[in-house]
Phi, psi and omega in degrees: 000144177287136177238103182289146176278130183254139184302140184300322181292330174289323183302311185304302178310312179294330179298306183300321179295312184290330177297317179292322179276351180061045180234154173293140174310319184296319178298318178296309184290327177291322179295310182293321177298316180300316179294320180299319178297314178309309183296310181299320182292319174302312177305308184305309180301328181272359178081018184250056182294334177296330179297326179288319179298322178299314185298328185256001176072038180239148176270112184293344181279352180256157172286103181271091185232000178244156177293342177295336189279000000 
């Protein structure tokens, strides 16, 4: 299965937040990802793909295929 590389600075922030909240990092990441997916899917369904690109800070006119983008 594909395992995307997550930026190190995000891992550090997630770790510190989850330590403060006393919750597992996986619970936080799964919940945050699920919420983001629901919002993104709703935008795509409404034909608002550019809004998704804006939410995640990606230029939709470029081919987004690397973890660095």
